[in-house]
N, C-alpha and C positions, 0 to 999 in steps of 0.2 A: 820395676814393678813389684808390688807386694802381694801377699796372699789374697787380700780382699779384692784387689783389681783382677787377679786371676779368676776368682770365684764369679765376679760379675761378668767377665768375658765368657766364662763357661756357660752361664745362664743365657747370655745374649746370643751366642752363636751355635751351640750344640742343641740337638734334639732334647726336649724336656724329659724324655724317657731315659736319657743317660744320667741316672741317679748317682749321687755321691753318698758315702758314708758320713755321718755326723751332722749335727746342727750347723756347725761351721766346718765344712770340709777342709781337709788338710791339702794345701798346695805343695806337693812334694817337689823338691829342687834337686836333691841328690841322695845317693844311697851307697852304703859300703857294708859288706858282710850281712849282718842281720839288722842293721840300723838304717833308718831313713832320717832325712832332715827336711823341714819345711823352709819356706823362703825367708823366715825370720831366724833360722838357725836352730829351732827347737828339735830335739832328737827324740826318736821313737824306736822302740824295739819291735821289729816286724815279725809278728807270729801268724801272718796269713800268706806271706810269700808270693804276692802278686797272683792270688787265687791258685796256690799250689804250683806256681810256675818257676819260682826262684829256687832251684835245686841246690846250687853250690854257693850261695851268698851273692848279694848284689855286687856288681862291678868286679866279679871274680877276675883276677889278673890273668890267669891262664886262658880263660875263655876270651877275655878282651884281646890278648895278644893274638889268638887264633883269628879273631874277627879282623883286626888291623892288618895282619899279614895277608888275609884273603882279599880284603878290599883293595890292597895295593896291586893285586894281580888280576882279579876278576870280580866285579861286583854282581853282575847279572848276565845270564844268557838263558833263553828258554829251554824247556825239556826236549826241544828239537835237536839239541847238541849234547852229547855226553861230556861230562866234566869229571875231573879227578875227585873233587870234594863229594860229588854225588855218589859215585861208585864206591868210594871208600866208606862213606857213611852207610850206604845200603848194605854193604858187606858186614859192617859192624852190627847193624840192627838185626840182620838175619841171624847172625851168630848168637845174638842175645835173646832172640825170640823164643818163646816156649814151643815145645812140640815139634812139628814138622813144617813150620812156616818158613818159607824160603824166597818169597818174592815181595818186593816193596812197590808202593805207589805213593809218591809224595804230593802233599797239598800244602796250603798255607794256614789252615786252621782245623781245629777238631771237628767243627761242623762239616766241613768238606770231607774229612776222613770218614765220619759216620755215614754221610751220604753215599760216598764211594763203596763202603762196605755193604750197605743195603743193596745197591745196584749189583754188586758182585754176587751176593747171595741169590738174588733173583735170576741173574744170568746163569749161574751154575746149576741151580736146582730146577729152573724152569717154572718155579712157583712164584707167586706174587705177594702173598700175605706174610706179614712179618709180626712177631711178638716183641713188644717192649714192656717195661715195667712202670707201674704208677709210681709217682714221685721222681721219676728219672728226668734227666735233662740232656739234650743233644745240641742245642744251639738255636739260631735265629732264622735259618732258611725255611721255606715252606715245608720241605720234608722233615727237617729237624724239629720244627714246631709241632708237627704231627707226631713225631716220636716222643717229644717232651710230654710228660703228664704231670703238670705243675701249673695251675691256673694263672698265677701271677707272672709267669714267664711266657704265656701264650697270647700273642697279640691277635691271632686269628683262630677261627674254628678249624677243626681238623680238615686239612686239604687232601690228605692221602688216606683214603678210606680203607685201604688194605692193611693198615696198622691196627693191631689189637693190643690192649694193655692188660697185663696180668697183675694179680695182687702183688704188692710190694712185701718183701720179707722184713717188715717193720715190727720187730718183736715187742718194742715198748708200747706201740699202738697197734697191736695185732688187728688186721682187718676182719679176722674171723672171731675175735674176742676169745682167743685161746691163749694158753701159756706154754712156752717152750720148756723142756722137750716133750712134755705130755701131748702136745699137739700133733706130734708125728710129722712135723714140717708140712702141714696141710696146705699151706700157701703154695708150696712147690708142686704138690700133687694136683692142685687146682688148674695148673697149666694144661693138663690133658683135657679136662672138661672144656676149657676156654677154646682149645683148638677144635674139639668135637662139636661145639655149639655155635661158634662165631666165625668159623673159617669153612673153607671147602673140605677140610680134613687133610690137606697138604699145605705145608708152610715153607717159606724160603728160609726161615731161621729166627733166631732170637738175638736181640742186641741188649746187653746188660752192662752196667757198671758194677764191678766187684764190690765196691762200696759206693753208695750213691752220694755224691758230693753236695750238689746244690740241694738235694733232698734232705740234707741235715746229717751227713755221715751215717746213713742207714747201713748197718753192718749185718749181713745175713748170717744165719746159723751155718755151721761148718758143712752140713749135708746138702744145703739148699741147691747149689749150682750143679752138683752131680746128678741129682734127681731130675732137675730141669733140663740139663743137657741131654740126658737119656731119652726123655719124653720128646723133645723137639727133634732129635735125630730119628727117632722111631716114625715121626710124621714127615720125614723127608727134608728137614731143615738143617742148617748149619748153626754153630754156636759162635757169636761174635762177642768178644770181651772188649769193652770200651775202657781202655787203659789211659785215657786222657788225663785223669787226675791220679789214678792209682799206680801208674807205671814208674819205672826207673828208680825203684828203691823206696818210694814214699811210704809204703806199708810195712817195710822191713824185709820184703822180698822184691826181686827185680820187677815182678808183675803181681798185681793184686790177685789175679785168678789163681796163682800158685798156692795160695792159702786154702784153696777149695779142691785140690786134686782133680782139676779138669784141664784137658788139653784143648784149647780153642781151635777153631777153624780159621779164625781171623782175629787180629787185634787192631784197634785204632789207638793211635798215640799222638800226643800234642803237649801242651803246657810245659812240664818239667823237662822236656826233651832237649831244649837248647838254652836254658837259663834266661828265658825272656825274649829270645829271638823268635820270629814267627815261622814256624814249620810244624808240619803234622804229617802222619803217614798211615797207610794200611799196610799190614804185613799178613800174608796169607800163603796158602799152599800153591804149588805149581799148577795143579789141576784147576783150582779156582781162578787163579790169575789168567789161565789160558782161555777161560770162558769169555773174556772180553776181546772180541775180534775186530770191532770197529776202531777207527782212528780215535786217539785221545791225546790230550795235552793238559798241562797245568802250567800256566805262565810263570807263577811264582813258586809252585811246588818244587822243592829241591833247589831253591836258590843257593848258590855257592857259599855265600856268606853265612846263611843260616845253617847249612850242612857243616861248615867248619866249626861254628859255635857248638852245634850238637855233638860233634865228635869230641871236642874238647871237654864239653860238659860230662859226657859219659866216661871219658878217660879219668876225670877227677872222681867221679862216683865210684868207679871200679878200683882205682888205685888206693883211694882213701877208705875204701870199704864203707861207704856211707849208708848202704843198706843195713849193715850191722850197727852203725851209729843210730840209724832210725829205730832199730830195736831197742838199744840201750837207753837213748834219750827219750824214746817213746814210752818206755817202761817207767822212767822217772816222772815224765809228764803225767802219765796215766795215774800212777799212784798219788801224785799231788792233787789231781783233779778229784780222785776218789775221796781223799782226805777233806777236800773242800765240800764234797757232797755230804760227808759225815758232819761237818761243821754247820752246813746250811742245808739240812735235809728238807726244809719246807719248799724252797724254790728250785733246787737242783733235782730234777726228776730222774735223769738218766745220764750216764757217762758211757761213751762208746767210741769205737774206732780201732785202728791198728797202726802200729808204728808212729810216725809223725803226721798222722791223719786222725785227729781226735775231735770230739765234740762233747758239749754238755748241753742238755735240753732243759729249758727253764719252764716251770709250770706254776700254777697258782698255789697248790699246797699238796705236795706228795705225802706229807705226814697224815693227811686225811683222805688219801687216795684220790685227790682232786687233781687230775692230770690235764686240766684245762690249759691250753697253751698260753704262755705269758710273754707276748711280744713287748709289753710295756717294760718288764724287767730287762729284756734284752736291750731295748733302747737305752735304758739307764746304765746297764753294765757297759755298753759300748762307750758312752760318754765318760764314765768313771775311769775306765782303763785308759782311754785317750788322755784324759787329764793327768794320768800318772805315767804316761809315756809308753803305753803298750797298745799295739794294733792287733785286733783279731777280726775274724769274719763272722758272718751269720748266714743261716740258711734254713732249710725246712719249709714245708708247706705253710706253716704258720709264722715263719720268720722268728722262731723262738729257740733255734738251735745255734749255739755259738761254735763256730768252726775254728780250730786251732791247728795250724800247719806251717811251722817255721821251716827255714831252709834245712836241708838234710845234714849240713855240717854245723848245725847248732851245737853249742857247748853246754856242759852241765850248769856252769854258772849263769848262762843266759836262760836256760830253762827254770832254774831256781828263781831268778830275778822275775820272770814272767809269772810264776806261781805266787810269788810274794805280792806283786801288783794285783793279780786276780783276787787274792785273799783280802787285801786292803780295800778293793773295789766293792766286794760283797759286803764287807763290814760297813762301808759307808752307806750302802743301800739298806742296811738294817733288815736283812732278809729273814730273820727268825721271828719277826713281829708281824 
């Protein structure tokens, strides 16, 4: 079977909503390290990492060995039975977690983890209303859809009315039309009025991404979360850091929230946790964990194979200091993107992110202060980079933010290769005219 046959079967048998990148989607057949191959043997440098999931490179041999060893012993048993992979990984996760977090609950996806965290916040506080952020994304379930504030990802109207959405700390497109730092981080201060005017005055908590991924790598000012956490706690709530995309060294620190000097009451984790194997978790305090007194179970949460993969992945991240590599390679990547911005100042309106979680936002004409989103340029850039063997992602409310997030063990030569392809692609687009 060739790529065209796979594309046809995808259209025939999958939901139409399951979209693919590119005019002719790439039918991926295999991958190794930072490289993918399609069914015709064409090679691509992967700078999207399975949506920030491939932490230590595709088909990492250490992770694969851990998976194979575990499969030979025990593939699956429900959470009704304790297993060595589960308890070993839980201990590892607790030891890595920020602050005083010491209890885990495993799920199979980030959506489930966010749902669990919201439930725990409600049980612990006795309050029902929860704050989320505009431009945020939490998943596809009814609750996750209500948490999500991004119209193109919401299939249904709000189903959970107790969720209120605060202004996003989107400095490039400030919702208050202000400029940082003269603004005094007014978007953070507005959370208090949101609570006072749209809730009962008592909230269960706030769920935030330290950097909004699907939102287009929206990166808040350094003071933002400290202000928000203090406000939410003053009104009875807990602070939940959604580390699904920002966790495990992606931003240059083990957890994205560590950039903001805030100790969360809960974190949710998924994606990069196991290098592509399905697993997610909530990590919280003993007091919050104890608030769930009814029976609970997760059929696939804490699957032994996924736990073995997660443990091996984190071992590689820690041993090889990949959080530091994310800083070093991220700096090279960021400087390269900023040079591209200098070279193509018309179309590249903003460069932002931390570590190996970076973005460039494409606009109509930044030189004339015309920040109208330019998704057409994003479409063209996607095709131009693909044609030259580079895969990147996109996001943002207007689908005009290019998301760049290679594996954490990416090398300098690969970063430079990617920057060269990006430069050639912009040149082909003739972006200064």
